[in-house]
Every structure is written in C-alpha cells, then in structure tokens.
N, C-alpha and C positions, 0 to 999 in steps of 0.2 A: 428426719430425726428418728422416726419410728423404725424405718427400714435399716438405718445404720445400727441402731441398738440391737435389732433382730439379728443382723449379720454378725455383730460382735459376739452375741450370746451363742449363736450357732458355732462360730469358730472356736470359742472356748470349750464348748461341749465336745467338738470333734477332736481338739487337741488332747482333751482329757481321756477320750475313748481310744484314739489311735496314736501310735508312736512308731518309730522306726527300729525298735529293738530287734524285730525278727526279719528285717529287710536289709540287705547288704547294698549300700550305695556305691556306685562308680561314677565319678565325675570326669568329664573330658572338657578341657578348656585350652584357650590359646589367645592369640591376638585377633582372631577372626581370619577369614579367607584361608582356612586350612582344611577345608573339606569336612568340617565337623557335622554338617547337616546329614551327611552320609550315614553316620553311626546310629541314628535312631532306627532306620530301616535295617541296618546290619545286625544289630543286637536283637531287634524284634523278630526278624525272620529266621535267624540261625541259632539262637540261644534259648534254652528252656527257662521257664519261670521268670521271665524278664519283662519289666515295663520300661521302655526306652523312649525318651522324648528329646526333641531338639528345641532349645530355648522356649520352654513352656511359659505361657503368659500367666502372671507378670514375669518378665524375664530377669528381674532383680537388678537391672541396670541402675535405677534411681537410688537403690539402697547404697551402692558403692559411692555414688556421687554425694549423697547426703552425709554419709559417714566421713568422707574425706573433707567435707566442708564443716565438720564439727556440729552438725545438726542432729546426729543420732548418737546415743550412748551405746555401749557394748550390748546391754540388755535389750535395748530397743531394736537393734539390728537383728538379734537372735529371735525376738518375738515376731518381727515382721517376716523373716524368712520362714519361720515355723508356720505362720498364718498363710503365707502365699503358697506353701507346698502341702498343706494339710489335706486338700481334696485329692491330690495325687496319692498321698499316703493312704487315705481311705480307700480309693479305688484299687490300689495295689493289694491291700489286705483282702478286699472282697473278691478279687480275681485270683487270690492265692499266689501272688508273685513273691518270690524270695529275693529278687534282685531289682534294683532301680538304677537305670543309667540315664544321666542327664548330660547332654552335650550343649555347652553354653559358654561363650566367651565372656559373658558378663560376670562370671564367677571369680575372675582373676583378682578383683579388688576386695573380695569378701571372704577369701579362703580361710583366714583364721577363725571365722565365726561359724563355719559349717559343722564343725565337730559338736558344738553345743546344741545343734538341732538334730543332726543325723547320727551322732555317735561316730565310731570309727568308719572311715571311708577310704576308697582307693582313688587316686588321682592320676589321670593320664594327660600329659602335657604334649600337645602337638605343635611342632615348630617348623616354620618354613624359612628358607633362605631369604634374606631381606630384600634383595632386588626382585625376586619372584613375588614376594608378598606385596611390595609396593605397586608393581605393575598390575597385579590382580585387583587390588583395592581401587585403583584408578579406573579399572575397566568395567566395574559393575554398573548395571543399568541405573540404579538409584544413586549414583555417585554424588549428585548435588545435595542429597539429604543425608549423606553418610558422614562418618566421623570427621570432624574438623572441616567439612566442606562449607562453602559460602552460605548455603541455605540449610545447614544442619539444624534439625528441629528438636534436638535433645540436649540437655545439659551434659557437659563432658568434664571429666577429670583432666587436669592439665599439669604441667610442670610446676605451676605456681602453687599447687596443693602439696608440694613436697619441698623439703629443705635441700634442694639440689642446685647445682651450678647453672642449670638452664632456666631457672625460675624467672630471672630478671630479663631474659632474652625472649620469653614466650610471646609477648604481645607484638613483637616485630617479626616473628617468624612467618614463613609461608606455610601453606598446608603440607607441603612436602616435608619440611623440617619437623613439623608437629607429628606427622605420621612416623617419622624415624624415631622420635622420642617415645611415641606410643608403643612401637615395636620393642624398643629397649626396655621400657618400664614394665610392661606386662610380662615379658619373658623373664625379666629379673625377679618379679614378685612370685611368679609360679615356680621358677627354679629355686628360689630361696625357701619357699614353703616346703618343697620336696626335700631339700637338703636338711632342713631343720626337723622334719617330722618323719622322714623315711617311709612315706606312704604312697609314693608315686614313681612314675617313670616318665622320661622324655623320649618322644619318638619323632624322628624326622618325617616331614610331609612326603618327601621323595621316596622314603622307604615303605610308605603305605601304598602309594598310588602309582609308582613307576615300575614298569615291568623289568627294566634293566637291573633293579635292585631285588628282584625275585619276591617283591611284596613282603619282605621280611618284617616290616613294621606292622603290617596287618596281623600277622601271626603273633607277634610280640604282644600286641594289645589284647588279642583273644586269650593268650596264655595268662597275662597279668591279671585280667579281669577275674579269673577264677570261676567264671560262669560256665556251666556245662553246656555242650552243644545239644540241640534237640535230637531226639531219636532218629536214626537213619541219616544223620548229617555227619559227614566225615570232615576232618580238618581241611582237606584239599578242596572241599566244596566252597570254602569261604571266598576263594578268588572269584567265583561266579558273581558275588555281590558287586564287584567293581564294574561289571558290564552295565549295571543299572544306574550307575552314578551319573548324575546330570552335571554337565559343564556349563556353569552360569555365565562365564566370560564371553561376551559377544563382540567386544571391540577392544582396541588397544588405547588406553588413555594416558600413557606415560611413555616418553621416548626411551629407547634402550640405553643401557648404561654407557655405551661408547659415545652416545650423542650428548651426554650431560656435560655441563660446563665444569671447569676445574673447581670452582667454588662449590658447586652442587656435590661433586664427588667428595670434596674435602669434608663437608658437614655430614654427609652420609656416613663416611667411614669413621669420623670422630664419634658419632652417636651409636652406630650399630656394630662396629668392630668388636666391642667387648662381648656382645652376644654371640657373634660368629665364632670367636675364640673360645668362649666358655662352653658352647654346645657343639663345637667341632663341625660347623656347617660348611 
C-alpha cells in the first residue's frame, strides 16, 4: 500500500511538472506485422532531436480492451495514458528532444484519446495487403501466443464489442476469420480517424520496403513527420536504414491463397475487400 501511494504521488508530481507542450508527437500504427519495429531505429538514427520508441511498456493494449468493455471512462483512459507515458515525457525534456515518435499497433483502439494527453499529433497509418498480412502473422515464432491464437494470453477486442454484423458469428469463427476481422476493424478505425481529423497519412507497406516501388513510402513518412534530418545526413541516405531491417518471418504458417478452399476465399473477400478497395491495395 505504501509503495502504491508513493508511486501515485510521484506520478502526479511528474504530470504537474512535465507536459508535451514543447514536444511534437508522431504516432505510427497499424494492424501489426507491418514493419513498425523498424521505425524506432530509423528515426533515432537519422533524425535530429528525436526520441523514438517501439511499443514502449506499458504498451497500452489493456486500455483499449477495458475501454471497449465499458470498464473505463473517457477521463480514466486519458489519465492512464498520461501516467504510462510521463516517464518518457520527462526523459525527452531532460534530453532536449523536440520530437517523440511512438510506433505501436496498440494505439489503434485509443486514437480519439491521444489528443487529450499529447495535444496535436501526426499519425502515420501503415497498411499491408491482406493476404500478405495473414501469411506474416501466421509465420511468426510466437504464433501460439499471438492474437486470437489458441494459447493467446492477452484479453482481446472482438467483433462482439461492436454493433456490427459479425458479432453474432464471432464465437463460431476460426482464427483465420477473426484475423480477417481484426484487419478490417483496425484499418477502418485508423482510416476513419485520419479522415475525421486530417492529421495523418496512410502509407502502403510495399511502398516502404519494396525496391520496385523506389521506397517512396519511406520518403513520404520522412517528409510528413516534419522532423529534420541530422547534420550530414542526406535524404538519399535514408535507404541505408533498410539494410539493417530484420526479417522476423522464419517459416510459412498459412497456405498460399491459391490453395485456400472456396469457402475460405469467400469469407476472406467478404471481410477484407472493403479495406482493399478503400485504400487501393
């Protein structure tokens, strides 16, 4: 009890002393499996005055879950986000950082609350073609503990948390169908937020990491962030960052599209085609 009270008092004092008024936040979010881990090193290495982190702990996942299960009020969500990021804010001030970049797919369900904590911010939405996304998420090493997997050890937001046509079907769905819904819902939420607030861009995964597209997405993100490059770094140097990008996919965990059953293809297209069409994937 004593430690809890001490931590609460410390947090209140920090929140009172430090704020985000003089720091410009840039958030990068997606469904996951879009290479967002790459961006913490990218912005730290090539851009000046920047503190950049990938899914800093606490990763804010549970806030979204509790919010959509009506356990948290608007103010409680804001208070918790503020508390969970106050140490980062303090460190940024002490290091003289003007920019804060957080790459975190867990932000997608709490986007409307970020402004109350950080003030104005820029949002970068990275989106991957759905077949590629699904193959990637099935291929990661920790798949049995990942989203909607059999041994997933985290509470997850589901279609039942929204007034949508798939809520009644959720419990009978396979993991594949649930991941299709996750892809649809997360990209919809991010796209809607950008459309309503005008503070973000959507960038295709392939335009960032594929040579045949001349890495135009990488340059688009750099330009949109508004963060200046470090001294002696030229814009052309940004491509060098891609050589250090780790490819975490070690195995193939999902058959190729051509081998899917007709029923599997049908549900896949029913759920994901609105996103493909909306974002011209």
